C-alpha positions in Angstrom: 100.0 105.8 93.8 102.1 104.3 91.0 104.4 101.5 91.8 108.0 102.1 90.9 107.4 103.6 87.4 111.2 103.7 86.7 113.8 100.9 86.7 116.4 103.3 88.2 115.3 103.9 91.8 117.7 106.8 92.1 115.5 108.7 89.6 112.2 108.2 91.5 112.5 111.4 93.6 112.8 113.5 90.5 109.9 111.6 88.9 107.7 112.2 91.9 108.6 115.9 92.0 108.1 116.6 88.3 105.0 114.4 87.7 103.2 115.2 90.9 102.1 111.5 91.1 102.3 109.6 94.4 104.9 106.9 94.2 105.2 103.5 96.0 108.3 101.6 96.5 107.9 97.9 95.4 110.7 95.7 94.1 113.4 98.0 95.5 112.4 97.2 99.1 113.9 93.7 98.5 117.3 95.4 98.1 116.9 97.9 100.9 116.7 97.9 104.7 113.7 99.5 106.5 116.1 102.2 107.8 116.8 103.3 104.3 113.2 104.6 104.0 114.6 107.9 105.3 116.2 108.4 101.9 112.9 108.0 100.2 110.7 110.7 101.7 109.0 111.3 98.4 107.4 107.8 98.6 103.7 107.6 99.6 103.6 103.8 100.2 105.7 100.6 100.3 104.5 97.4 98.7 105.5 94.3 100.7 105.9 90.9 99.1 106.7 89.1 102.3 107.2 85.7 100.5 110.2 87.2 98.7 111.3 89.5 101.5 111.5 87.2 104.5 108.1 86.6 106.0 106.6 88.1 109.2 109.7 89.5 110.8 110.8 91.3 107.6 107.3 92.6 107.0 106.9 93.9 110.6 110.2 95.8 110.4 109.0 97.5 107.2 105.6 98.1 108.7 107.2 99.9 111.6 109.5 102.0 109.5 106.8 103.0 107.0 104.3 103.8 109.7 106.9 106.0 111.4 107.1 108.0 108.2 103.3 108.0 107.6 103.6 105.8 104.5 100.9 103.4 103.5 101.8 99.7 103.8 100.4 97.4 101.0 100.7 93.6 101.4 101.0 92.0 98.1 101.0 88.4 96.8 103.4 86.7 94.4 101.3 83.6 93.3 101.2 81.9 96.7 98.9 78.9 97.4 95.9 79.3 99.7 98.1 78.4 102.6 100.5 81.3 101.9 97.6 83.6 101.2 96.1 82.9 104.5 99.3 84.2 106.1 99.2 87.3 103.8 95.6 88.0 104.7 96.6 87.9 108.4 99.6 90.1 107.7 97.5 92.6 105.8 95.0 92.8 108.6 97.9 93.6 111.0 100.0 95.9 108.7 97.8 97.6 106.1 95.5 99.6 108.3 92.6 99.0 106.0 94.4 100.0 102.8 93.8 97.9 99.7 96.0 94.9 99.4 97.3 93.0 96.3 96.1 89.4 96.7 94.5 88.9 93.2 97.1 86.5 91.9 95.2 83.6 93.5 92.6 83.6 90.8 95.3 82.6 88.2 96.1 79.3 90.0 94.3 76.4 88.4 94.4 74.3 91.6 95.2 74.7 95.2 96.2 72.5 98.2 93.2 74.0 100.1 89.8 72.5 99.4 87.5 74.2 98.8 89.6 77.1 97.6 89.7 80.4 99.5 87.0 82.8 98.4 89.0 85.9 97.6 86.6 87.1 94.9 85.0 90.0 96.8 86.5 93.5 97.3 86.4 92.9 101.1 86.6 89.8 103.2 86.2 88.6 106.8 89.8 87.8 108.0 88.5 85.2 110.5 86.7 83.3 107.8 89.8 83.1 105.7 92.0 82.0 108.6 89.6 79.3 109.6 90.3 77.4 106.4 92.7 74.6 107.1 91.5 71.6 105.0 94.4 70.5 102.8 93.6 68.5 99.7 95.8 65.4 100.2 95.1 64.2 96.6 96.5 67.4 95.1 99.5 67.3 97.4 100.3 63.8 96.2 100.1 64.8 92.6 102.3 67.8 93.2 105.0 65.7 95.0 
Protein backbone atom coordinates (compact mmCIF):
# COMPACT_ATOMS: atom_id res chain seq x y z
CA UNK A 1 0.00 0.00 0.00
CA UNK A 2 0.93 3.63 -0.36
CA UNK A 3 0.33 5.92 2.62
CA UNK A 4 -1.85 8.91 1.77
CA UNK A 5 -0.22 9.92 -1.50
CA UNK A 6 -2.35 13.09 -1.74
CA UNK A 7 -2.72 15.99 0.67
CA UNK A 8 -6.45 16.20 -0.07
CA UNK A 9 -8.05 13.12 1.52
CA UNK A 10 -11.21 13.74 -0.48
CA UNK A 11 -9.29 12.85 -3.64
CA UNK A 12 -8.02 9.49 -2.32
CA UNK A 13 -10.97 7.40 -3.59
CA UNK A 14 -10.40 8.64 -7.13
CA UNK A 15 -6.66 8.05 -6.81
CA UNK A 16 -7.21 4.48 -5.59
CA UNK A 17 -9.67 3.77 -8.40
CA UNK A 18 -7.57 5.21 -11.22
CA UNK A 19 -4.13 4.07 -10.05
CA UNK A 20 -5.09 0.59 -8.90
CA UNK A 21 -2.68 1.01 -5.98
CA UNK A 22 -3.72 -0.01 -2.49
CA UNK A 23 -4.01 3.05 -0.25
CA UNK A 24 -3.50 3.40 3.52
CA UNK A 25 -4.92 6.17 5.66
CA UNK A 26 -2.23 7.75 7.82
CA UNK A 27 -2.23 11.36 9.00
CA UNK A 28 -5.93 11.80 8.27
CA UNK A 29 -6.94 9.31 10.99
CA UNK A 30 -5.88 11.96 13.50
CA UNK A 31 -8.70 14.16 12.20
CA UNK A 32 -11.31 11.39 11.91
CA UNK A 33 -13.26 9.07 14.15
CA UNK A 34 -13.12 5.30 13.70
CA UNK A 35 -16.78 5.36 12.62
CA UNK A 36 -15.78 7.49 9.62
CA UNK A 37 -13.88 4.53 8.13
CA UNK A 38 -17.16 3.57 6.50
CA UNK A 39 -16.57 6.53 4.16
CA UNK A 40 -13.16 5.16 3.15
CA UNK A 41 -13.97 1.72 1.75
CA UNK A 42 -11.22 2.16 -0.86
CA UNK A 43 -8.53 2.05 1.88
CA UNK A 44 -6.58 -1.16 2.44
CA UNK A 45 -4.98 -0.18 5.74
CA UNK A 46 -4.86 2.36 8.53
CA UNK A 47 -1.57 3.55 10.01
CA UNK A 48 -1.85 4.31 13.72
CA UNK A 49 0.52 6.69 15.46
CA UNK A 50 -0.94 6.20 18.92
CA UNK A 51 1.40 8.73 20.53
CA UNK A 52 -0.29 11.46 18.48
CA UNK A 53 -3.76 9.93 18.45
CA UNK A 54 -4.44 9.19 22.08
CA UNK A 55 -2.79 5.98 23.24
CA UNK A 56 -4.23 2.51 23.85
CA UNK A 57 -7.92 3.38 23.98
CA UNK A 58 -7.71 5.37 20.75
CA UNK A 59 -5.72 2.65 18.99
CA UNK A 60 -8.09 -0.09 20.14
CA UNK A 61 -11.10 1.80 18.77
CA UNK A 62 -9.34 2.14 15.41
CA UNK A 63 -8.26 -1.51 15.51
CA UNK A 64 -11.87 -2.63 16.03
CA UNK A 65 -13.23 -0.39 13.26
CA UNK A 66 -10.51 -1.36 10.77
CA UNK A 67 -10.77 -5.07 11.55
CA UNK A 68 -14.54 -4.95 11.02
CA UNK A 69 -13.83 -3.62 7.52
CA UNK A 70 -11.02 -6.15 6.85
CA UNK A 71 -8.39 -3.39 6.74
CA UNK A 72 -4.81 -3.92 7.87
CA UNK A 73 -3.75 -2.10 11.04
CA UNK A 74 -0.19 -0.79 11.07
CA UNK A 75 1.25 0.55 14.33
CA UNK A 76 3.80 3.25 13.62
CA UNK A 77 6.28 5.25 15.70
CA UNK A 78 6.89 8.97 15.82
CA UNK A 79 10.38 9.19 17.42
CA UNK A 80 9.43 7.80 20.83
CA UNK A 81 12.02 6.79 23.40
CA UNK A 82 12.53 3.14 24.27
CA UNK A 83 9.84 3.45 26.94
CA UNK A 84 7.27 4.60 24.39
CA UNK A 85 8.43 2.01 21.88
CA UNK A 86 7.89 -0.77 24.41
CA UNK A 87 4.24 0.24 24.49
CA UNK A 88 4.06 0.41 20.70
CA UNK A 89 5.58 -3.08 20.42
CA UNK A 90 2.90 -4.41 22.76
CA UNK A 91 0.22 -2.51 20.84
CA UNK A 92 1.48 -3.90 17.54
CA UNK A 93 1.41 -7.42 18.94
CA UNK A 94 -2.23 -6.89 19.88
CA UNK A 95 -3.45 -4.88 16.86
CA UNK A 96 -1.34 -5.61 13.80
CA UNK A 97 -2.10 -9.29 13.31
CA UNK A 98 1.47 -9.99 12.24
CA UNK A 99 1.51 -7.18 9.65
CA UNK A 100 4.73 -5.17 9.39
CA UNK A 101 4.97 -2.22 11.75
CA UNK A 102 6.75 1.12 11.52
CA UNK A 103 9.13 1.32 14.49
CA UNK A 104 12.30 2.24 12.62
CA UNK A 105 12.50 5.82 13.94
CA UNK A 106 14.29 4.52 17.04
CA UNK A 107 17.59 4.13 15.21
CA UNK A 108 17.73 7.90 14.68
CA UNK A 109 17.81 8.70 18.41
CA UNK A 110 21.35 9.37 19.63
CA UNK A 111 20.56 8.35 23.22
CA UNK A 112 17.75 6.75 25.15
CA UNK A 113 16.52 6.55 28.74
CA UNK A 114 16.72 2.75 28.54
CA UNK A 115 20.11 1.19 29.04
CA UNK A 116 21.10 -0.79 27.14
CA UNK A 117 18.99 0.39 24.24
CA UNK A 118 16.24 -1.77 22.82
CA UNK A 119 17.40 -4.06 20.04
CA UNK A 120 15.01 -3.26 17.21
CA UNK A 121 17.51 -3.89 14.44
CA UNK A 122 16.07 -7.20 13.23
CA UNK A 123 13.11 -7.66 10.89
CA UNK A 124 11.32 -9.69 13.59
CA UNK A 125 11.49 -9.57 17.36
CA UNK A 126 10.34 -11.42 20.44
CA UNK A 127 7.74 -9.19 22.08
CA UNK A 128 8.40 -10.66 25.54
CA UNK A 129 12.09 -9.77 25.27
CA UNK A 130 11.28 -6.15 24.38
CA UNK A 131 8.75 -5.78 27.18
CA UNK A 132 11.13 -7.20 29.78
CA UNK A 133 13.41 -4.19 29.35
CA UNK A 134 12.79 -1.80 32.23
CA UNK A 135 16.20 -0.41 33.26
CA UNK A 136 16.12 3.37 32.99
CA UNK A 137 19.39 5.26 32.62
CA UNK A 138 19.12 7.73 35.55
CA UNK A 139 22.19 9.67 34.35
CA UNK A 140 20.56 10.39 31.00
CA UNK A 141 17.29 11.35 32.69
CA UNK A 142 19.19 13.87 34.83
CA UNK A 143 20.87 15.38 31.76
CA UNK A 144 17.53 15.65 29.94
CA UNK A 145 15.84 17.37 32.89
